[in-house]
N, CA, C and O atoms as a Tinker XYZ file with bonds, in Angstrom:
   288  protein
     1  N     94.522000 -233.452000 -214.799000    73     2
     2  CA    93.860000 -232.249000 -215.224000    64     1     3
     3  C     92.730000 -232.618000 -216.188000    63     2     4     5
     4  O     91.656000 -232.018000 -216.156000    81     3
     5  N     92.982000 -233.608000 -217.042000    73     3     6
     6  CA    91.947000 -234.003000 -217.993000    64     5     7
     7  C     90.713000 -234.558000 -217.286000    63     6     8     9
     8  O     89.584000 -234.252000 -217.667000    81     7
     9  N     90.931000 -235.365000 -216.268000    73     7    10
    10  CA    89.781000 -235.912000 -215.532000    64     9    11
    11  C     88.998000 -234.808000 -214.834000    63    10    12    13
    12  O     87.767000 -234.813000 -214.836000    81    11
    13  N     89.714000 -233.870000 -214.242000    73    11    14
    14  CA    89.058000 -232.757000 -213.539000    64    13    15
    15  C     88.262000 -231.892000 -214.513000    63    14    16    17
    16  O     87.120000 -231.526000 -214.234000    81    15
    17  N     88.865000 -231.567000 -215.651000    73    15    18
    18  CA    88.182000 -230.736000 -216.645000    64    17    19
    19  C     86.967000 -231.453000 -217.213000    63    18    20    21
    20  O     85.952000 -230.818000 -217.498000    81    19
    21  N     87.057000 -232.763000 -217.380000    73    19    22
    22  CA    85.915000 -233.519000 -217.872000    64    21    23
    23  C     84.809000 -233.565000 -216.831000    63    22    24    25
    24  O     83.639000 -233.359000 -217.153000    81    23
    25  N     85.176000 -233.834000 -215.586000    73    23    26
    26  CA    84.185000 -233.930000 -214.526000    64    25    27
    27  C     83.485000 -232.616000 -214.238000    63    26    28    29
    28  O     82.272000 -232.589000 -214.031000    81    27
    29  N     84.239000 -231.530000 -214.224000    73    27    30
    30  CA    83.653000 -230.229000 -213.888000    64    29    31
    31  C     82.960000 -229.553000 -215.061000    63    30    32    33
    32  O     81.896000 -228.953000 -214.906000    81    31
    33  N     83.579000 -229.657000 -216.248000    73    31    34
    34  CA    83.101000 -228.871000 -217.382000    64    33    35
    35  C     82.666000 -229.705000 -218.582000    63    34    36    37
    36  O     82.147000 -229.166000 -219.559000    81    35
    37  N     82.875000 -231.024000 -218.511000    73    35    38
    38  CA    82.505000 -231.879000 -219.628000    64    37    39
    39  C     83.460000 -231.804000 -220.803000    63    38    40    41
    40  O     83.114000 -232.234000 -221.903000    81    39
    41  N     84.675000 -231.256000 -220.591000    73    39    42
    42  CA    85.650000 -231.139000 -221.671000    64    41    43
    43  C     86.232000 -232.504000 -222.018000    63    42    44    45
    44  O     86.463000 -233.332000 -221.137000    81    43
    45  N     86.464000 -232.731000 -223.296000    73    43    46
    46  CA    87.148000 -233.950000 -223.727000    64    45    47
    47  C     88.640000 -233.811000 -223.428000    63    46    48    49
    48  O     89.126000 -232.720000 -223.132000    81    47
    49  N     89.351000 -234.922000 -223.509000    73    47    50
    50  CA    90.802000 -234.886000 -223.292000    64    49    51
    51  C     91.463000 -233.982000 -224.329000    63    50    52    53
    52  O     92.379000 -233.227000 -224.004000    81    51
    53  N     91.005000 -234.057000 -225.562000    73    51    54
    54  CA    91.584000 -233.234000 -226.635000    64    53    55
    55  C     91.351000 -231.742000 -226.366000    63    54    56    57
    56  O     92.257000 -230.930000 -226.551000    81    55
    57  N     90.157000 -231.387000 -225.938000    73    55    58
    58  CA    89.857000 -229.981000 -225.629000    64    57    59
    59  C     90.709000 -229.495000 -224.469000    63    58    60    61
    60  O     91.247000 -228.389000 -224.509000    81    59
    61  N     90.832000 -230.314000 -223.441000    73    59    62
    62  CA    91.640000 -229.943000 -222.280000    64    61    63
    63  C     93.094000 -229.713000 -222.681000    63    62    64    65
    64  O     93.711000 -228.734000 -222.262000    81    63
    65  N     93.634000 -230.612000 -223.488000    73    63    66
    66  CA    95.015000 -230.459000 -223.943000    64    65    67
    67  C     95.174000 -229.187000 -224.772000    63    66    68    69
    68  O     96.162000 -228.467000 -224.626000    81    67
    69  N     94.224000 -228.915000 -225.623000    73    67    70
    70  CA    94.282000 -227.715000 -226.447000    64    69    71
    71  C     94.259000 -226.442000 -225.588000    63    70    72    73
    72  O     95.015000 -225.502000 -225.833000    81    71
    73  N     93.390000 -226.432000 -224.593000    73    71    74
    74  CA    93.325000 -225.277000 -223.686000    64    73    75
    75  C     94.623000 -225.124000 -222.882000    63    74    76    77
    76  O     95.142000 -224.019000 -222.723000    81    75
    77  N     95.127000 -226.240000 -222.386000    73    75    78
    78  CA    96.370000 -226.192000 -221.616000    64    77    79
    79  C     97.524000 -225.705000 -222.489000    63    78    80    81
    80  O     98.359000 -224.920000 -222.040000    81    79
    81  N     97.568000 -226.168000 -223.725000    73    79    82
    82  CA    98.636000 -225.736000 -224.633000    64    81    83
    83  C     98.550000 -224.234000 -224.893000    63    82    84    85
    84  O     99.572000 -223.550000 -224.930000    81    83
    85  N     97.330000 -223.720000 -225.073000    73    83    86
    86  CA    97.156000 -222.276000 -225.284000    64    85    87
    87  C     97.570000 -221.486000 -224.049000    63    86    88    89
    88  O     98.213000 -220.443000 -224.162000    81    87
    89  N     97.204000 -221.981000 -222.877000    73    87    90
    90  CA    97.606000 -221.288000 -221.642000    64    89    91
    91  C     99.119000 -221.288000 -221.483000    63    90    92    93
    92  O     99.692000 -220.339000 -220.948000    81    91
    93  N     99.757000 -222.340000 -221.944000    73    91    94
    94  CA   101.218000 -222.430000 -221.886000    64    93    95
    95  C    101.874000 -221.511000 -222.913000    63    94    96    97
    96  O    102.759000 -220.728000 -222.568000    81    95
    97  N    101.450000 -221.598000 -224.163000    73    95    98
    98  CA   102.113000 -220.866000 -225.242000    64    97    99
    99  C    101.767000 -219.384000 -225.290000    63    98   100   101
   100  O    102.659000 -218.541000 -225.397000    81    99
   101  N    100.501000 -219.066000 -225.212000    73    99   102
   102  CA   100.070000 -217.678000 -225.407000    64   101   103
   103  C    100.104000 -216.844000 -224.146000    63   102   104   105
   104  O    100.500000 -215.679000 -224.171000    81   103
   105  N     99.688000 -217.441000 -223.043000    73   103   106
   106  CA    99.494000 -216.654000 -221.828000    64   105   107
   107  C    100.571000 -216.878000 -220.771000    63   106   108   109
   108  O    100.655000 -216.126000 -219.800000    81   107
   109  N    101.391000 -217.904000 -220.954000    73   107   110
   110  CA   102.507000 -218.209000 -220.046000    64   109   111
   111  C    102.045000 -218.404000 -218.599000    63   110   112   113
   112  O    102.736000 -218.004000 -217.661000    81   111
   113  N    100.873000 -219.023000 -218.426000    73   111   114
   114  CA   100.354000 -219.236000 -217.074000    64   113   115
   115  C    100.441000 -220.687000 -216.616000    63   114   116   117
   116  O    100.048000 -221.004000 -215.493000    81   115
   117  N    100.948000 -221.566000 -217.467000    73   115   118
   118  CA   101.176000 -222.958000 -217.085000    64   117   119
   119  C    102.611000 -223.331000 -217.397000    63   118   120   121
   120  O    103.231000 -222.773000 -218.303000    81   119
   121  N    103.128000 -224.276000 -216.640000    73   119   122
   122  CA   104.386000 -224.877000 -217.042000    64   121   123
   123  C    104.069000 -225.865000 -218.143000    63   122   124   125
   124  O    102.904000 -226.015000 -218.511000    81   123
   125  N    105.039000 -226.525000 -218.664000    73   123   126
   126  CA   104.794000 -227.425000 -219.785000    64   125   127
   127  C    103.696000 -228.423000 -219.438000    63   126   128   129
   128  O    103.855000 -229.199000 -218.495000    81   127
   129  N    102.586000 -228.423000 -220.176000    73   127   130
   130  CA   101.417000 -229.203000 -219.763000    64   129   131
   131  C    101.502000 -230.706000 -220.003000    63   130   132   133
   132  O    100.638000 -231.435000 -219.515000    81   131
   133  N    102.476000 -231.192000 -220.715000    73   131   134
   134  CA   102.530000 -232.621000 -221.018000    64   133   135
   135  C    103.470000 -233.365000 -220.084000    63   134   136   137
   136  O    104.305000 -234.153000 -220.530000    81   135
   137  N    103.336000 -233.122000 -218.829000    73   135   138
   138  CA   104.156000 -233.816000 -217.852000    64   137   139
   139  C    103.258000 -234.404000 -216.775000    63   138   140   141
   140  O    102.199000 -233.855000 -216.471000    81   139
   141  N    103.678000 -235.503000 -216.209000    73   139   142
   142  CA   102.908000 -236.073000 -215.110000    64   141   143
   143  C    103.576000 -235.789000 -213.766000    63   142   144   145
   144  O    103.257000 -236.418000 -212.757000    81   143
   145  N    104.507000 -234.835000 -213.767000    73   143   146
   146  CA   105.214000 -234.478000 -212.542000    64   145   147
   147  C    104.233000 -233.923000 -211.510000    63   146   148   149
   148  O    103.308000 -233.188000 -211.853000    81   147
   149  N    104.443000 -234.279000 -210.267000    73   147   150
   150  CA   103.564000 -233.805000 -209.196000    64   149   151
   151  C    104.235000 -232.748000 -208.328000    63   150   152   153
   152  O    103.642000 -232.277000 -207.357000    81   151
   153  N    105.450000 -232.378000 -208.663000    73   151   154
   154  CA   106.178000 -231.370000 -207.893000    64   153   155
   155  C    106.982000 -230.495000 -208.849000    63   154   156   157
   156  O    107.384000 -230.933000 -209.927000    81   155
   157  N    107.206000 -229.262000 -208.437000    73   155   158
   158  CA   108.015000 -228.347000 -209.227000    64   157   159
   159  C    109.488000 -228.535000 -208.885000    63   158   160   161
   160  O    109.813000 -228.940000 -207.769000    81   159
   161  N    110.372000 -228.250000 -209.817000    73   159   162
   162  CA   111.807000 -228.325000 -209.519000    64   161   163
   163  C    112.204000 -227.279000 -208.478000    63   162   164   165
   164  O    111.543000 -226.250000 -208.336000    81   163
   165  N    113.269000 -227.550000 -207.766000    73   163   166
   166  CA   113.749000 -226.634000 -206.716000    64   165   167
   167  C    114.017000 -225.225000 -207.242000    63   166   168   169
   168  O    113.787000 -224.245000 -206.533000    81   167
   169  N    114.504000 -225.117000 -208.486000    73   167   170
   170  CA   114.855000 -223.796000 -209.005000    64   169   171
   171  C    113.628000 -222.940000 -209.362000    63   170   172   173
   172  O    113.789000 -221.801000 -209.801000    81   171
   173  N    112.422000 -223.461000 -209.185000    73   171   174
   174  CA   111.193000 -222.703000 -209.414000    64   173   175
   175  C    110.772000 -221.895000 -208.193000    63   174   176   177
   176  O    109.848000 -221.087000 -208.286000    81   175
   177  N    111.418000 -222.089000 -207.065000    73   175   178
   178  CA   110.995000 -221.437000 -205.828000    64   177   179
   179  C    110.871000 -219.923000 -205.957000    63   178   180   181
   180  O    109.857000 -219.375000 -205.526000    81   179
   181  N    111.843000 -219.219000 -206.525000    73   179   182
   182  CA   111.665000 -217.765000 -206.673000    64   181   183
   183  C    110.462000 -217.390000 -207.552000    63   182   184   185
   184  O    109.771000 -216.408000 -207.282000    81   183
   185  N    110.226000 -218.163000 -208.579000    73   183   186
   186  CA   109.073000 -217.903000 -209.456000    64   185   187
   187  C    107.770000 -218.137000 -208.715000    63   186   188   189
   188  O    106.824000 -217.362000 -208.857000    81   187
   189  N    107.715000 -219.190000 -207.935000    73   187   190
   190  CA   106.515000 -219.493000 -207.162000    64   189   191
   191  C    106.254000 -218.391000 -206.143000    63   190   192   193
   192  O    105.117000 -217.946000 -205.986000    81   191
   193  N    107.284000 -217.955000 -205.463000    73   191   194
   194  CA   107.107000 -216.863000 -204.484000    64   193   195
   195  C    106.585000 -215.596000 -205.154000    63   194   196   197
   196  O    105.666000 -214.951000 -204.650000    81   195
   197  N    107.177000 -215.246000 -206.291000    73   195   198
   198  CA   106.742000 -214.041000 -207.001000    64   197   199
   199  C    105.291000 -214.171000 -207.451000    63   198   200   201
   200  O    104.529000 -213.208000 -207.367000    81   199
   201  N    104.909000 -215.334000 -207.922000    73   199   202
   202  CA   103.536000 -215.562000 -208.352000    64   201   203
   203  C    102.577000 -215.463000 -207.176000    63   202   204   205
   204  O    101.518000 -214.844000 -207.283000    81   203
   205  N    102.946000 -216.072000 -206.057000    73   203   206
   206  CA   102.095000 -216.002000 -204.867000    64   205   207
   207  C    101.986000 -214.577000 -204.344000    63   206   208   209
   208  O    100.921000 -214.171000 -203.879000    81   207
   209  N    103.064000 -213.817000 -204.412000    73   207   210
   210  CA   103.008000 -212.404000 -203.993000    64   209   211
   211  C    102.022000 -211.640000 -204.871000    63   210   212   213
   212  O    101.263000 -210.805000 -204.377000    81   211
   213  N    102.032000 -211.922000 -206.165000    73   211   214
   214  CA   101.092000 -211.259000 -207.073000    64   213   215
   215  C     99.660000 -211.695000 -206.764000    63   214   216   217
   216  O     98.740000 -210.878000 -206.794000    81   215
   217  N     99.476000 -212.970000 -206.471000    73   215   218
   218  CA    98.135000 -213.470000 -206.160000    64   217   219
   219  C     97.626000 -212.986000 -204.811000    63   218   220   221
   220  O     96.422000 -212.996000 -204.554000    81   219
   221  N     98.536000 -212.568000 -203.960000    73   219   222
   222  CA    98.142000 -212.077000 -202.635000    64   221   223
   223  C     97.257000 -210.833000 -202.746000    63   222   224   225
   224  O     96.490000 -210.526000 -201.833000    81   223
   225  N     97.369000 -210.132000 -203.856000    73   223   226
   226  CA    96.554000 -208.923000 -204.049000    64   225   227
   227  C     95.284000 -209.206000 -204.844000    63   226   228   229
   228  O     94.436000 -208.325000 -204.988000    81   227
   229  N     95.144000 -210.416000 -205.355000    73   227   230
   230  CA    93.934000 -210.777000 -206.107000    64   229   231
   231  C     92.882000 -211.263000 -205.121000    63   230   232   233
   232  O     93.144000 -212.175000 -204.338000    81   231
   233  N     91.717000 -210.676000 -205.149000    73   231   234
   234  CA    90.680000 -211.004000 -204.164000    64   233   235
   235  C     90.374000 -212.488000 -204.082000    63   234   236   237
   236  O     90.237000 -213.035000 -202.988000    81   235
   237  N     90.267000 -213.140000 -205.222000    73   235   238
   238  CA    89.858000 -214.544000 -205.222000    64   237   239
   239  C     90.916000 -215.468000 -204.607000    63   238   240   241
   240  O     90.574000 -216.524000 -204.076000    81   239
   241  N     92.185000 -215.087000 -204.672000    73   239   242
   242  CA    93.258000 -215.974000 -204.228000    64   241   243
   243  C     94.075000 -215.417000 -203.061000    63   242   244   245
   244  O     95.005000 -216.073000 -202.591000    81   243
   245  N     93.747000 -214.249000 -202.602000    73   243   246
   246  CA    94.558000 -213.576000 -201.587000    64   245   247
   247  C     94.744000 -214.414000 -200.323000    63   246   248   249
   248  O     95.865000 -214.547000 -199.832000    81   247
   249  N     93.689000 -214.964000 -199.806000    73   247   250
   250  CA    93.780000 -215.739000 -198.564000    64   249   251
   251  C     94.642000 -216.980000 -198.740000    63   250   252   253
   252  O     95.445000 -217.317000 -197.870000    81   251
   253  N     94.471000 -217.659000 -199.873000    73   251   254
   254  CA    95.242000 -218.880000 -200.129000    64   253   255
   255  C     96.721000 -218.570000 -200.337000    63   254   256   257
   256  O     97.588000 -219.240000 -199.775000    81   255
   257  N     97.003000 -217.549000 -201.150000    73   255   258
   258  CA    98.386000 -217.179000 -201.416000    64   257   259
   259  C     99.064000 -216.714000 -200.133000    63   258   260   261
   260  O    100.214000 -217.071000 -199.877000    81   259
   261  N     98.370000 -215.929000 -199.332000    73   259   262
   262  CA    98.934000 -215.465000 -198.067000    64   261   263
   263  C     99.247000 -216.607000 -197.134000    63   262   264   265
   264  O    100.278000 -216.590000 -196.461000    81   263
   265  N     98.388000 -217.592000 -197.078000    73   263   266
   266  CA    98.618000 -218.758000 -196.197000    64   265   267
   267  C     99.832000 -219.552000 -196.654000    63   266   268   269
   268  O    100.660000 -219.955000 -195.838000    81   267
   269  N     99.936000 -219.774000 -197.950000    73   267   270
   270  CA   101.085000 -220.537000 -198.468000    64   269   271
   271  C    102.382000 -219.785000 -198.190000    63   270   272   273
   272  O    103.366000 -220.391000 -197.766000    81   271
   273  N    102.396000 -218.483000 -198.421000    73   271   274
   274  CA   103.598000 -217.689000 -198.160000    64   273   275
   275  C    103.954000 -217.704000 -196.673000    63   274   276   277
   276  O    105.125000 -217.809000 -196.309000    81   275
   277  N    102.946000 -217.599000 -195.828000    73   275   278
   278  CA   103.180000 -217.591000 -194.391000    64   277   279
   279  C    103.774000 -218.910000 -193.914000    63   278   280   281
   280  O    104.674000 -218.924000 -193.075000    81   279
   281  N    103.273000 -220.009000 -194.446000    73   279   282
   282  CA   103.722000 -221.333000 -194.007000    64   281   283
   283  C    104.945000 -221.827000 -194.780000    63   282   284   285
   284  O    105.469000 -222.905000 -194.501000    81   283
   285  N    105.388000 -221.045000 -195.738000    73   283   286
   286  CA   106.556000 -221.380000 -196.571000    64   285   287
   287  C    106.449000 -222.759000 -197.163000    63   286   288
   288  O    107.346000 -223.192000 -197.886000    81   287
């Protein structure tokens, strides 16, 4: 995430971590940001489905969320 944020927006690693921490603590839109895990735990499946269902109605993400839900 730090490399992507630096490449796209010029953010430093410290700025990226600070933003990720705020998104985690204040807005509850990230899982714990200090992990290098590349997959979610199995028990997150209901949460992921609910999130994708909510995103299905958002114009910017509707097509992507619908495709993921369709393909399970």
